[in-house]
C-alpha positions as CSV (number, residue, x, y, z in Angstrom):
1,X,82.7,115.3,87.1
2,X,84.5,114.4,84.3
3,X,86.6,111.7,83.0
4,X,89.4,114.2,83.0
5,X,88.8,115.3,86.4
6,X,88.3,111.9,88.1
7,X,92.5,111.7,86.3
8,X,93.2,114.6,87.6
9,X,92.5,113.8,91.2
10,X,93.7,110.4,91.2
11,X,97.1,112.1,89.9
12,X,97.0,114.3,92.8
13,X,96.4,111.3,95.0
14,X,99.3,109.8,93.6
15,X,101.4,112.8,94.1
16,X,100.6,112.5,97.9
17,X,101.7,109.3,98.2
18,X,104.5,109.3,96.4
19,X,106.0,112.6,97.3
20,X,105.8,113.8,94.2
21,X,104.2,116.3,92.2
22,X,101.1,115.6,90.1
23,X,102.2,116.9,86.7
24,X,105.1,114.6,87.2
25,X,102.9,112.2,86.0
26,X,102.2,113.7,82.3
27,X,106.1,114.4,81.9
28,X,107.7,112.7,78.9
29,X,110.4,111.9,81.0
30,X,110.7,109.7,84.3
31,X,111.2,111.2,87.5
32,X,112.7,109.7,91.2
33,X,111.5,111.2,94.4
34,X,112.4,110.6,98.0
35,X,109.5,108.4,99.3
36,X,108.3,109.9,102.6
37,X,105.5,110.0,105.8
38,X,102.2,111.9,104.5
39,X,99.6,111.9,106.7
40,X,97.2,112.7,102.7
41,X,98.4,109.4,101.6
42,X,96.3,106.3,101.3
43,X,95.8,105.0,105.1
44,X,96.7,101.5,104.2
45,X,100.1,102.2,102.7
46,X,103.3,101.8,104.5
47,X,105.4,105.0,104.3
48,X,108.3,105.5,103.5
49,X,108.4,102.9,100.3
50,X,111.8,101.5,99.8
51,X,111.1,101.4,96.0
52,X,108.0,102.3,94.2
53,X,107.0,102.5,90.8
54,X,103.8,104.0,89.0
55,X,102.8,104.7,85.8
56,X,99.8,106.4,84.3
57,X,101.3,105.4,80.7
58,X,103.5,108.6,80.2
59,X,106.3,107.7,81.6
60,X,107.4,105.6,85.5
61,X,107.6,108.1,88.6
62,X,109.9,106.3,91.4
63,X,109.3,107.1,94.6
64,X,112.1,105.4,96.8
65,X,114.1,105.6,100.4
66,X,117.8,107.6,99.5
67,X,119.9,104.4,99.4
68,X,117.7,102.7,96.1
69,X,117.8,105.8,94.5
70,X,120.3,105.0,91.9
71,X,118.8,101.5,91.5
72,X,115.3,102.6,90.3
73,X,116.8,105.0,88.6
74,X,119.3,103.0,86.6
75,X,116.2,100.7,86.0
76,X,113.6,102.9,84.9
77,X,115.6,104.1,82.1
78,X,116.7,101.6,80.8
79,X,113.8,100.7,79.2
80,X,111.0,101.9,77.4
81,X,107.8,102.7,79.7
82,X,105.5,99.6,78.4
83,X,107.7,97.3,79.3
84,X,109.0,98.6,82.7
85,X,106.3,96.4,84.5
86,X,106.9,92.9,82.6
87,X,109.2,90.1,82.7
88,X,112.1,89.7,81.8
89,X,113.0,93.3,82.6
90,X,111.6,92.9,85.6
91,X,114.2,90.3,87.0
92,X,117.2,92.9,86.3
93,X,115.0,95.3,88.8
94,X,114.4,92.7,91.5
95,X,118.2,90.7,91.4
96,X,119.3,94.8,91.8
97,X,116.7,95.4,94.9
98,X,118.0,91.7,96.3
99,X,121.1,92.8,97.1
100,X,120.2,95.3,99.3
101,X,117.4,92.6,101.4
102,X,114.5,94.0,99.0
103,X,112.0,91.6,96.6
104,X,109.1,92.4,94.4
105,X,106.1,92.1,96.3
106,X,103.3,93.5,94.8
107,X,101.9,94.5,91.1
108,X,98.4,95.7,91.0
109,X,96.2,97.5,88.2
110,X,94.5,100.1,89.1
111,X,90.6,101.5,87.3
112,X,88.8,104.7,87.3
113,X,85.2,105.0,86.5
114,X,84.1,106.5,82.2
115,X,81.6,108.8,83.2
116,X,80.6,107.7,79.5
117,X,80.1,104.0,80.7
118,X,79.7,103.9,83.9
119,X,75.2,103.1,84.2
120,X,73.4,101.2,86.7
121,X,72.9,97.4,85.4
122,X,70.2,94.7,85.7
123,X,69.9,92.9,88.6
124,X,68.4,89.2,89.5
125,X,68.3,90.3,92.6
126,X,66.9,93.1,95.4
127,X,69.4,95.5,95.7
128,X,69.9,97.4,98.8
129,X,72.0,100.5,99.8
130,X,74.5,99.7,102.9
131,X,75.8,102.1,105.7
132,X,78.8,101.4,108.7
133,X,76.0,99.7,111.0
134,X,74.8,97.4,108.5
135,X,78.1,96.1,108.6
136,X,78.9,95.0,112.3
137,X,77.9,91.1,111.5
138,X,79.4,90.9,108.0
139,X,83.3,91.0,108.8
140,X,83.2,87.2,107.8
141,X,85.4,85.6,105.3
142,X,82.6,85.3,102.2
143,X,83.0,89.4,102.5
144,X,86.3,89.8,102.8
145,X,87.0,91.4,99.8
146,X,84.3,94.1,100.1
147,X,84.5,95.0,103.9
148,X,88.2,94.9,105.6
149,X,87.9,93.4,109.3
150,X,91.4,95.2,110.4
151,X,90.2,99.0,108.8
152,X,86.4,98.7,109.9
153,X,86.3,102.5,110.8
154,X,87.4,103.3,106.9
155,X,84.4,101.0,105.5
156,X,82.2,103.6,104.6
157,X,79.0,102.5,102.3
158,X,78.1,99.2,100.8
159,X,75.3,97.8,98.2
160,X,74.6,94.2,98.9
161,X,72.6,92.0,96.7
162,X,70.0,89.3,98.2
163,X,68.2,86.5,97.0
164,X,65.1,87.2,99.5
165,X,66.4,87.6,102.8
166,X,70.0,86.3,102.3
167,X,73.1,88.3,101.0
168,X,74.6,87.0,97.9
169,X,76.7,89.4,96.9
170,X,78.1,92.5,98.4
171,X,80.5,95.2,97.1
172,X,81.7,97.8,99.6
173,X,84.3,101.0,99.3
174,X,86.7,102.1,102.0
175,X,87.4,105.7,102.4
176,X,91.4,105.2,101.7
177,X,91.9,108.8,101.7
178,X,90.2,112.0,101.7
179,X,89.0,111.9,97.9
180,X,88.9,108.5,96.9
181,X,86.6,105.5,97.7
182,X,88.3,101.8,97.2
183,X,85.7,99.5,95.6
184,X,85.7,95.6,97.1
185,X,83.4,93.0,95.6
186,X,82.6,89.8,96.9
187,X,79.4,87.1,95.6
188,X,78.9,84.0,96.7
189,X,79.8,80.6,94.4
190,X,76.7,79.6,93.6
191,X,75.6,82.8,92.6
192,X,78.4,83.9,90.4
193,X,78.3,84.1,86.5
194,X,75.0,86.3,86.4
195,X,75.7,90.0,86.5
196,X,75.9,90.4,90.2
197,X,78.9,91.6,90.3
198,X,78.9,94.0,87.8
199,X,75.9,95.5,89.0
200,X,76.4,96.1,92.3
201,X,80.1,97.4,91.4
202,X,78.7,99.7,89.0
203,X,75.7,101.1,91.5
204,X,78.3,101.7,94.4
205,X,80.7,103.7,91.7
206,X,77.5,105.6,91.1
207,X,76.7,106.4,94.6
208,X,80.2,107.6,95.5
209,X,80.1,109.7,92.8
210,X,77.1,111.4,94.1
211,X,78.6,111.9,97.1
212,X,81.6,113.5,96.0
213,X,84.1,111.3,95.8
214,X,86.4,109.5,93.0
215,X,85.5,105.7,92.8
216,X,88.2,103.4,92.1
217,X,89.1,99.9,91.4
218,X,92.1,97.7,91.9
219,X,93.6,94.2,90.6
220,X,96.2,92.1,89.7
221,X,96.3,92.5,86.3
222,X,96.4,88.3,86.2
223,X,93.0,87.9,87.7
224,X,90.7,87.7,84.7
225,X,87.5,88.0,86.4
226,X,87.8,90.9,88.5
227,X,89.2,92.6,85.6
228,X,86.7,91.9,83.2
229,X,84.1,93.1,86.5
230,X,86.6,96.3,86.5
231,X,85.4,97.4,82.8
232,X,81.9,95.6,82.6
233,X,81.1,97.7,85.4
234,X,81.9,101.3,83.5
235,X,85.6,101.5,84.5
236,X,88.6,101.6,82.8
237,X,92.3,101.0,83.5
238,X,94.6,104.2,84.6
239,X,97.6,103.2,86.5
240,X,99.8,100.7,87.6
241,X,102.2,100.3,90.5
242,X,105.0,98.1,91.8
243,X,106.0,98.0,95.5
244,X,109.6,96.3,96.5
245,X,108.9,94.7,100.4
246,X,111.8,92.6,102.3
247,X,112.8,89.5,101.7
248,X,111.5,88.5,104.8
249,X,108.1,90.0,103.9
250,X,108.1,87.9,100.0
251,X,109.1,84.6,101.6
252,X,106.8,84.7,104.8
253,X,103.6,85.7,101.9
254,X,104.8,82.5,100.0
255,X,105.0,79.7,103.0
């Protein structure tokens, strides 16, 4: 795949997730659409959204429940696209959402592979390709980013780093939709800062592409270690998302 083909696949999936059209993300003007359930959406999403903002850099596409249409439209057209996802402007949106029992909850940056930068990096430890049959005993706290205990059926492929027979690092991917597999990575604390994470992430991304799927990587913008790993592994920023949840959900996560 070329970088442009990878980007088009990602935009097509975002369109399914949001109930938009793929070319909505390439328009110069902002777009508001009505969120609805869709069997083709990423499998961990809870639809319909109350208010979900997505940008690939050109504009913002808002996917909303009808009662949030006016709030979202007013907000995304009030500020320049490059500032919509930052404070102090986000306080304007959050104040409006709270009047309807919602708060800003998640803000995430998503990365796609740059095929010109992606390569198999050296690792000081043995790397092994893993399949679901190898995951049975690995649903443990130390591998909770690489594998998801609550969605075991989606974990389809992994690459492990081994110090002799001891698993010290694991990159796993989940088949979150039909075309794209999401990568998660964990390395045991005493083995960090040796290039293991980037070697595992890059190697798994190559394996995913070889299977005709698009690997993608997600990180909070403030998770510097994770963002650095994405860049070193050959990934580049592609899109950002903001998700609103009920006040009860957000308050519960902060306890």
